[in-house]
C-alpha positions in Angstrom: -24.3 -2.2 8.5 -22.8 -1.3 5.1 -19.5 -3.1 4.4 -16.6 -0.7 3.8 -14.5 -0.7 0.7 -10.8 -0.1 0.9 -9.0 2.1 -1.6 -5.2 2.0 -1.5 -2.6 4.3 -2.8 0.3 2.4 -4.4 3.7 3.9 -3.9 4.7 3.9 -0.2 1.5 2.0 0.9 1.5 -1.2 -1.2 5.1 -1.1 -2.5 8.1 0.4 -1.0 9.0 2.6 -4.0 8.5 6.1 -2.8 11.9 6.3 -1.1 13.5 5.4 -4.5 11.5 8.0 -6.4 12.3 10.7 -3.9 16.1 9.9 -3.8 16.3 9.9 -7.6 14.2 13.0 -8.1 15.9 15.1 -5.6 19.4 14.2 -7.0 18.3 15.0 -10.6 16.6 18.3 -9.5 19.7 19.4 -7.5 21.7 19.0 -10.7 19.6 21.7 -12.4 19.6 24.0 -9.4 16.3 23.0 -7.8 16.9 22.0 -4.2 14.3 21.3 -1.6 14.5 20.2 2.1 13.3 16.6 2.4 10.3 17.3 4.5 9.2 20.2 2.3 9.7 18.1 -0.8 7.5 15.3 0.6 4.8 17.6 1.8 4.5 19.4 -1.5 5.1 16.8 -4.2 4.6 13.2 -2.9 1.2 11.9 -4.2 1.0 14.3 -7.1 0.2 13.1 -10.6 3.1 13.3 -13.1 1.5 16.1 -15.0 1.0 18.2 -11.9 4.4 17.4 -10.6 6.0 18.4 -13.9 4.0 21.6 -14.1 5.1 22.6 -10.5 8.7 21.9 -11.2 8.6 23.8 -14.5 7.2 26.8 -12.6 9.9 26.6 -9.9 12.6 26.3 -12.6 11.1 29.3 -14.5 11.5 31.4 -11.4 15.3 30.7 -11.6 15.4 32.6 -14.9 17.4 29.8 -16.6 15.1 29.3 -19.6 13.0 26.3 -20.5 12.8 23.4 -18.1 15.1 20.5 -19.3 12.5 18.0 -20.6 15.0 15.2 -20.6 14.9 15.1 -16.8 11.8 13.0 -16.7 13.2 10.4 -19.1 16.3 10.3 -16.9 14.1 9.9 -13.8 12.2 7.0 -15.3 15.4 5.2 -16.5 17.1 5.5 -13.1 14.0 4.5 -11.1 13.3 1.4 -13.2 17.0 0.4 -13.0 16.7 0.5 -9.2 13.3 -1.1 -9.1 14.8 -4.2 -10.8 16.8 -5.0 -7.7 15.2 -2.9 -4.9 11.4 -2.9 -5.4 9.5 -4.9 -2.8 6.0 -4.9 -1.2 5.6 -3.0 2.0 6.0 -5.3 4.9 2.8 -7.3 5.8 0.8 -5.8 3.0 0.0 -9.3 1.6 -1.3 -10.4 4.9 -3.5 -7.3 5.2 -4.9 -7.7 1.7 -5.7 -11.4 2.4 -7.5 -10.5 5.6 -9.8 -7.9 3.9 -13.0 -9.6 3.0 -14.2 -6.4 1.3 -14.2 -4.6 -2.1 -10.8 -3.0 -2.7 -9.0 -0.9 -5.3 -5.7 0.8 -6.1 -5.9 4.5 -6.9 -2.5 5.9 -7.7 -0.8 8.9 -9.2 1.4 6.6 -11.3 0.8 6.3 -15.0 -1.3 3.2 -16.0 1.7 1.4 -17.5 4.0 2.1 -14.6 1.3 1.2 -12.1 0.6 -2.2 -13.8 4.3 -3.0 -14.1 5.0 -2.2 -10.4 2.1 -4.3 -9.2 3.1 -7.2 -11.4 6.7 -7.0 -10.3 5.7 -7.2 -6.6 3.0 -9.9 -7.1 0.2 -7.6 -5.9 -1.8 -7.1 -9.1 -4.1 -10.2 -8.4 -5.4 -8.7 -5.2 -7.0 -5.8 -7.1 -7.7 -6.7 -10.7 -9.7 -5.2 -12.4 -9.9 -2.3 -9.9 -6.5 -0.7 -10.6 -6.9 3.1 -11.4 -4.4 5.8 -12.4 -4.7 9.6 -12.2 -4.4 9.5 -16.0 -8.0 8.3 -16.0 -9.4 11.4 -14.5 -9.3 15.2 -15.2 -7.5 16.2 -12.0 -5.0 14.3 -9.9 -4.6 14.3 -6.1 -5.2 16.5 -4.0 -8.4 16.8 -6.1 -10.9 14.0 -5.2 -11.5 12.8 -8.8 -9.5 9.6 -8.7 -11.0 8.3 -5.5 -14.5 9.2 -6.6 -13.8 7.3 -9.9 -12.6 4.3 -8.0 -15.7 4.3 -5.7 -17.9 4.5 -8.8 -16.2 1.5 -10.4 -16.5 -0.4 -7.1 -20.2 0.5 -7.0 -19.7 1.8 -3.5 -20.8 5.2 -2.1 -17.8 7.5 -1.2 -19.0 7.6 2.5 -18.5 3.8 2.7 -14.9 3.9 1.5 -11.7 3.9 3.6 -8.7 5.4 1.8 -5.2 4.3 2.9 -2.6 7.0 2.0 1.0 8.0 2.8 1.0 11.5 1.5 -0.7 14.8 2.5 -1.9 15.2 -1.1 -3.5 11.8 -1.1 -5.1 12.4 2.3 -6.6 15.7 1.1 -8.0 14.0 -2.0 -9.7 11.3 0.1 -11.2 13.9 2.5 -12.4 16.0 -0.4 -14.0 12.8 -1.8 -16.0 12.5 1.4 -14.2 9.3 2.4 -12.7 8.2 5.7 -8.9 8.4 5.4 -6.3 6.4 7.2 -2.8 7.7 7.0 0.1 5.3 6.7 3.7 5.9 7.8 5.2 2.4 7.3 6.9 3.0 4.0 10.7 3.4 3.8 10.4 7.1 2.9 8.6 8.2 6.1 10.3 11.0 8.0 9.6 12.0 11.6 7.1 14.7 10.5 5.0 12.5 8.2 2.6 11.4 11.0 1.8 15.0 11.8 1.4 16.1 8.2 -1.1 13.3 7.5 -3.2 14.3 10.5 -3.0 18.0 9.5 -4.2 17.0 6.0 -7.3 15.4 7.6 -6.5 11.8 8.2 -9.0 10.1 10.6 -6.1 8.1 12.2 -2.5 7.3 11.2 -1.0 3.8 11.3 2.7 3.1 11.5 2.5 -0.4 10.0 0.2 -2.8 8.2 0.2 -4.9 11.4 -1.4 -2.0 13.1 -4.1 -1.8 10.4 -4.6 -5.5 10.7 -5.3 -5.0 14.4 -7.7 -2.2 13.7 -9.8 -4.1 11.1 -10.2 -6.9 13.6 -11.5 -4.6 16.3 -15.3 -4.2 16.8 -16.7 -1.1 15.0 -13.6 -0.6 12.8 
């Protein structure tokens, strides 16, 4: 039997940062006239690479007829998020126990930029569980929901896509894993999870959805997992 490799998203799966990102982003966007219901915002944008996120927001802003998108918004987002990360950023509960229990190849595949990804993993003490297999969407042509990043991670792990399990908290990430031909486990244990996230992950193609890393720990210990 071929041993599975595990590919983790970062924000909202490894570290509890997604709620901070969403809070900061929605407040800044509301200031320029772009308002989105929370569930719609999460379904559409969470898991996107920065370049795709910025392009989508610029298109929405253009539809308002207010001229060019204010480019300073992303610098303001970064400044405010990092300010909050200094005091609020933490690993998702029981992730260190899960990582320690996985006697298998593993990688991080995140839509964060390489510098931000490395910094967040270092701040939360998780980098050592994955080094050198830490991959950013900046390393591939197309971000999630395209499969490029997960395929890149599998190649670097020297594992066939069909032998990979992706753990994702966003519909975009789940779609990317499915498109890569991988088994995808949805995760709703991050602080940003709303009541509809479970259903959105299943609808995007998740094989199963877990509410906590304890639940994943129970699954990987089960025969045939």
